[in-house]
N, C-alpha and C positions, 0 to 999 in steps of 0.2 A: 880339708885344707883350710877352709875359712876359720874353723875353730883353732887350728894350729897357729895361724897367723895372729889370732886374737890373744891366745895364751902366751905366745912367744913372739913379740913384735920384731925382735932382732934376728929371728931365724930366717935363713936363706932357703927358699923353697925352689926345688928343681923338678921339672916334669920330664920323664924319660919315656919314649915310645919304643917298645920292643917289637921287632919284626920277626914273625915266624916264617921261615923259608918254606914250610909246607903249605902255607896259605897261598891263594891266588893273588899275586901282587897287582893284577889289573883291578881287583876289587878292594884290596886292603892296603894299597900303596899309600904312602904319606903324601899329603897335598904339597904341591910345589910352590903355590902362592896362597897364603892364608893369613888373614888379619883377624880371624875370629877364633874364639876359644870355645870348645864344646866340652861338656861334662857328661859322663855316663854314670848313672846310678843303677846299682844292682841290688837285688834282695838276697834272701837266704839261698845258700848253695850256688851262688852265681846267677840265679834266675832274675830276669827283669821283674820289677815290682808289678803286682797285679793291678794295683790301684794307685793313682796319682794323689799325692797329698797336697790339696789346694786349700790355703788358709786365707781368711779375711780378718780384718781388724775393725769391727764396728766401733763407731764413736762412743767412747766411754765404756767400752766393754773389752773383754779379753779375746785372745785369738780363738777363732772358730774354724773348723774344717767343713768344707762343702764338697759335694760330689761333682765330678766333671759333667754329670748328666743334669745337674741343677740348671733350671732355665735362667737363673741369674748369673751363671758362671761367665758367659760371654760378655754381657754388658759390664760386669765388674772387671773383667780382664782387659777389655778393649773399650774404655770409656769414650775414646775419640771416635770410634766407629758406631757407638750406640749413645749419642749425646742425650737422647730422651729416656735412656734406661729401658729400652724395649726388651722384653723377655725373648729369649731364643727358644730352641727346640726343647720340648718336654715330652715325657713318655705318654701323655694323654692327648697330644696334638692330633687333630683330625682334619680331613679335607672339608673345606667350606661347602663345596657343591654337594658332597656326599651327605653332609649333615642336614641339608634341606630335604633330601629324599629319605631321611631316616636310616641311611646306611652309615654304619660306623666303621670307617676305614682309617686306620692309624697312619700317620705320616712318619716314615722312617727318618733316621738321621741323614742318610744319603740323599733322600728326596728333599729334605729341608735345606741342606747345604747346596744342593744343585739349584734350588730355587733362589737362594741368597746370591749365588755366583752368576746367575743369569744376567746378561746385559740388557739394560732398558734405556729408553730415551730419557734425556735430561741428566743432571749432575748426580753422581753417585759417590757418597763419602767412601764407601768400601773400595770401589775400583780406583779411586784417585788417592789412595793413602800410601802408595809406594811400597816400601819394604814391610810396612805394617800389614798390607794386604797379603804379601807372601807368608808372613807369620800366621795370619788368620787361616789361610788355606792349609798350611802344615798342621796347625792345631785341629782343624776340622777333620783332616785325614786321620790324625792320631786318635781322635775321639771315636770316629766311625770304626776304624780297625780294632780299637780297644774293645768296643762293644761286641764286635763279632767274635773276637778271641774270648771274651768273657762268656759268651753263650756256649762256645765250644768247650771251654774249661768246665762249665757247670753241667754239661750234658755228655760227658764221656761215655756213660753207660748206654745212652741211646745210640751212640756211634759204634757200639759193640767193640770197645777197646780190649775186651778179654780175648779177642781173636789174636792179639799180638803177644800172647803169653811167651812165645819163643824169644821175641825181641826183649821182653822184660827180663827173662832169665839170663840172656846174654849180657845185658847191662849190669845186672846184679853180680854176675860172675866177674866181669871186668872190674867193677868197683871194689869187689872183695880182694882181687889180686893186687890192685893199685892202692889199697887201703884208703879209699875215699868213700864218702857217703853219697848215695844216689838221692836225687830229688824226686819230686812227683812228676811222672811222665805224662805229658799232654801231647796227644797226636792229632793234629788237624786233619780233616778229610781231604781227599784229592780235589774236591771242589773249591777248597780255599786257595785263592790265587796267591802264589808266592810261597806256599808251604813246600817242604821237601817232597811230599808225595805228589803234589801238583807238578813240580818240575820233573820228577822222575817219570810221571805219566807222559808229559810232553816229550821227554827224551825217547821213551819207548815208541811213541807215535812216529817220531822222526825216523827212528831206526826201521820201523815197519815200512815207511815210505821208501827208504833206501833199498830194502830187500825187494820191494815190488817193482820200483821204477829205475833202480840203478843209482850210481853215484851222481852227485850234482855236477853241473858243467860250469856254472857261473856263480860267483860270490860278489854281492853288491853291498856297499855300505852307503846309506843315504842319510845325510846329516841336515838338520834344520838350519835354514839361513835366516837369522833375525832381521835381515835387510829386505826380505820379500815385501813387495808392494802391498800385499794383502794384510801384512802385519803392521807396516808403517801407516797405512791409511786408516787403520783402526785406532791408532793412538789419539788421545785427546789432550789438548793443552800441552803441558810439559812432560807428558808420559814418555817413557822409553820402553823398548821391547821387554827388558828385564823386569819392568814393573807389572807386566800383564802376562804371567805364565799361562793363564786360562786361554788367551788368544793364541799364544804360540803353539800350544798342544792341539788346539782345534784346527788351526791352519795346517800344521804338520800332518795331522790325521787325514785331512782331505788330500794333501799332496801324496801321501803314501798310497792311498786308494787310487789316485790317478796314475801313479807310477806303475802299480800292479796291473791296472787296466791296460796301459800301453804295452806292458811286457807280455801279459797272458792273452789278451784279446786281440791286440793289434800285431803281436808277434814280431817285435823289433829284433829279437834274437833268434827267432824261429818258433816252432811249435813247442809250447811248454807242457810237459806231462804232469809235473808236480812242482810246487814251491812251498817254502816254509820261511817264516820270518819272525824275528823277535825285536821288540822296541826297548831300548835302554835309554838312560839319561846320563849326560855328563854331570860332573860335579857342579857345573855352573848352569844347570837347569835345561840345557838344550837337548832335545830328544834326537836319537838317531836309530835307524833301522838296519839290521843285518838280514840280508835276503839270500837264500840259496835257491837256484833254479836248476831243474832237471829237464833236458830237452829230449825230443824223440830222436830216433836213429838217423833220420834224414837231416836233422839240424845240428848234429854233433860237431864239435870242433875237432877237425882231423889234421889240418895242415897249418903252416904258419900264415898262409894267406887268409885263412878263416879267422885267425887271431887278429891280424891287422885290420880285417874288415870291421870288427866290433870294438877293439880296444886300441887306444893310442896312449903313448907315454912320452909325447913330445910337445913342445910349445908350438902352437899353430902360427902361421904367418900372419902378422898383424895387417899386412897390406891386402890380403885376400879375405880374411875373416877377423875383423877387429873385435867384434863382440865376443867371439869364442876365445880370442887371445886374452881379453880382459877378464873373462870368467875363470880361465885356467890359472892366470897369474894371481887371481884373488882367492880362489878356492882350492886349487889342486896342486899347490907347490908345498912340498915338505919344508918346514922351517929349517933353515941352515943349521947344521950341528957339527960335531967333530971339532977340528981345530979352529973352525970359524966361530963356533959358539959352543964352548964346552959346558955351559950351564943350561943347555937345552933339556927339556923334560924327557926326551927320548934317549938320553945318554945313559949307558949302563957299563960300568967298568971301562970308561974311556972309549966305548964303541956305541954307535947308534943301534938301538934294538930293532930298527926297521931296515937296517943295512943301507942307509943312505950315506953318501951319494952313491948311486948306482954306476956301473961301468958303461961307457959308450959302446953301442952295438949298431953295426950297419944293417943287420938283418935280425929278425925275430928267430929265436931258437925254440922249438916246440917243447922239448922235454929235457930239462936239466935237473936231475935229482927229484923228478916228479913235478916240477914247476916250469912254466915257460919263462923265458927271458925276453922281454919286450924290446922292440927296436928303439934305440936312443942314438940318433945320429949326432955327431959333433957339430955344434952351431955356435955362433957368436953369443956370448952371455947378454942377458938383458937385465935392466935394473928393476928390482922388485923391492920396494921399501928402501932399506939401507943396505941391501945385499945385492950382489950380481949373481944371477943364477942361470943355469943352462938346463938341457934335457935330463941331466943326471938327477935333478931334484923334483921331477914331475911325477905325481902320483897317477897311476893308470886310470883312464876314464873313457867314457863313450861320448863322442862329440855331440851326437843328436840329443841324448839325455841331458847333457850339460847345458846345451843352449836352451832347451825347453824349461828346465827346472831351476837353473841359475843357483846351484847349491853344490856342496861337496858330495859327489857320487863316485866312489871308488869302485871300479869294475875290474874283477880279476877272473881269469880263466883257471879253474881248479880241477880240470879233467886231464 
């Protein structure tokens, strides 16, 4: 595109995003608010390039390429973060303590960047660099994952790739029928986090748990709250939570462990036989956890009174519980959509994909097409921001969990 603009300055360039309906739109949906432009570079046969082409221009010399593993790559890429030109990680780096005892233990990229990201007393250029810090973290992750993938790419024989001969034959047959050329097949092991085999293995483990313990009873969504006091108290100077993703994920990890301890050990929903959870990230960096709980036979949800005992979908009375009312109106209200706000991100073909606003209900109904319909009694609307909302806009929650964790915790009965 850059070359096109250079050669034809008067040419009008337009970028079109094509959406494949067969893809998961929760993952590949177009951003609703975006001021950045991202470019994707691919190599031969649509494969991502194996190596990044990083070039430097020495004074009085021509362009030269350097490896991302070069110890001078970081100080030249981030001169503000390395004002003295300190060298970064290199393949020969060793532990200082181990060197004194004549033990030669190499420092991995992951260990080096974990050391660099550790919080220490005093001023830190790295942690106080705002968005540059975020870019450094992403770059460190890309380098570390790239090194792991490079090792797998170069050691396919040791991973016994020939055992997948049937898969190779199927791909070659399909490519022949579609008249396309197959690229080089690289199969990561199941131990590589995020690989297709790793995700398939996790899925099979989850299905094995369902076969043994039965279907889940509760589904929870726990979202990080950047206004937690643990996060805000860790900010220094003019820092904001979005400037410190390392603190956000650390605090959220501790909160998830505490939540699971309350659920599994203290039994706020009853005796838990099995649980499984996955942590995902929003496009704006906030992590959230999806948790499935399976209870024993004595703790199963059987009546509408059991549902009302653990799940509420109504605004609490501010006169009797002001703190819970403030948390619900701040964290558990679905943004008004439909005719009130047709530009809401949840709108699909003129309808809310989450089916809001819900209908008023005087009593909970246990099973309507496999799902419960929670009690939402008609009450006077309250002002939340610039909108007036009532119980029809409340996301189901558990009052005890909400008051303790002060975050978005959606609790649904799925049995």
